[in-house]
C-alpha positions as CSV (number, residue, x, y, z in Angstrom):
1,M,42.4,29.4,-18.9
2,C,38.9,30.5,-18.2
3,H,39.7,29.7,-14.3
4,D,41.8,33.5,-15.2
5,R,38.9,35.6,-15.5
6,M,37.0,34.0,-12.8
7,D,36.7,34.5,-9.4
8,G,36.9,32.1,-7.3
9,E,37.8,28.0,-7.9
10,E,34.3,26.6,-9.5
11,I,34.0,26.8,-13.1
12,A,30.6,26.1,-14.3
13,L,31.5,24.3,-17.9
14,T,29.5,21.2,-20.0
15,H,31.6,18.7,-21.3
16,E,29.7,19.0,-24.6
17,Y,30.8,22.4,-24.2
18,M,34.0,22.7,-23.6
19,A,34.2,19.8,-26.3
20,T,32.8,22.4,-28.7
21,M,35.3,25.4,-27.7
22,L,38.1,23.3,-28.5
23,G,36.9,21.3,-31.3
24,V,37.0,17.8,-29.9
25,R,34.6,15.0,-28.9
26,R,33.4,14.9,-26.1
27,S,34.9,12.0,-25.3
28,S,37.9,13.5,-25.3
29,V,37.1,16.2,-22.9
30,T,35.7,13.6,-20.1
31,E,38.9,11.3,-20.9
32,A,41.0,14.6,-19.7
33,L,38.8,15.9,-17.1
34,H,39.9,11.8,-15.9
35,I,43.2,12.7,-15.9
36,L,43.4,15.9,-14.5
37,E,41.3,14.3,-11.9
38,G,43.4,11.4,-11.1
39,E,46.2,14.2,-10.7
40,H,44.7,15.8,-8.4
41,F,44.9,18.9,-10.2
42,I,40.8,19.2,-10.5
43,Y,37.7,17.6,-9.0
44,S,34.9,17.5,-12.2
45,H,31.0,16.3,-11.7
46,R,28.4,17.8,-14.0
47,G,28.5,21.1,-15.7
48,L,31.5,22.5,-12.6
49,V,34.7,22.3,-12.4
50,I,37.0,23.2,-9.6
51,V,40.1,23.3,-9.6
52,R,42.6,21.6,-6.8
53,N,46.0,23.1,-7.3
54,R,45.8,25.8,-9.5
55,T,49.9,25.8,-10.0
56,S,50.3,21.7,-10.1
57,L,47.8,22.3,-13.3
58,E,49.6,25.3,-14.5
59,A,53.2,23.0,-14.4
60,F,51.3,20.1,-16.4
61,A,49.8,22.0,-19.5
62,A,53.6,23.6,-19.2
63,D,53.9,25.2,-23.0
64,A,51.0,25.5,-23.4
65,Y,49.4,26.6,-21.4
66,D,51.6,30.2,-21.5
67,A,51.6,31.2,-25.0
68,P,51.3,34.6,-25.8
69,G,48.5,36.1,-26.0
70,V,46.4,32.2,-24.8
71,S,47.2,32.8,-21.3
72,G,44.9,35.2,-18.8
73,R,48.5,36.9,-17.7
74,S,49.5,38.0,-20.9
75,W,46.2,40.2,-21.4
76,P,45.9,43.2,-20.4
77,D,44.5,44.8,-17.5
78,L,41.8,47.5,-17.8
79,G,40.8,47.6,-14.4
80,Q,37.7,49.5,-13.8
81,L,38.3,51.7,-17.2
82,S,34.2,51.9,-19.0
83,L,33.9,51.1,-22.1
84,V,34.1,54.9,-23.0
85,A,37.7,55.1,-21.8
86,V,38.7,52.2,-23.5
87,Q,37.3,53.4,-27.2
């Protein structure tokens, strides 16, 4: 979901920060990233995750990714609106 909100394939996040966001142990994040690397969906290295195969990553996540209100696809596109226009 971070990838949805960024340009490019690189996401600068530490395992510790991901664990805090998800409410899990850091070691659980490391294990999950190793699985995703083993499937060649991502490349992970000290504070950096690079998405290698977005389509397969989405398929692997299945319903957990495309849940209403969760994925970037269901978020409204505000485009170039100013903050004044949004209020």
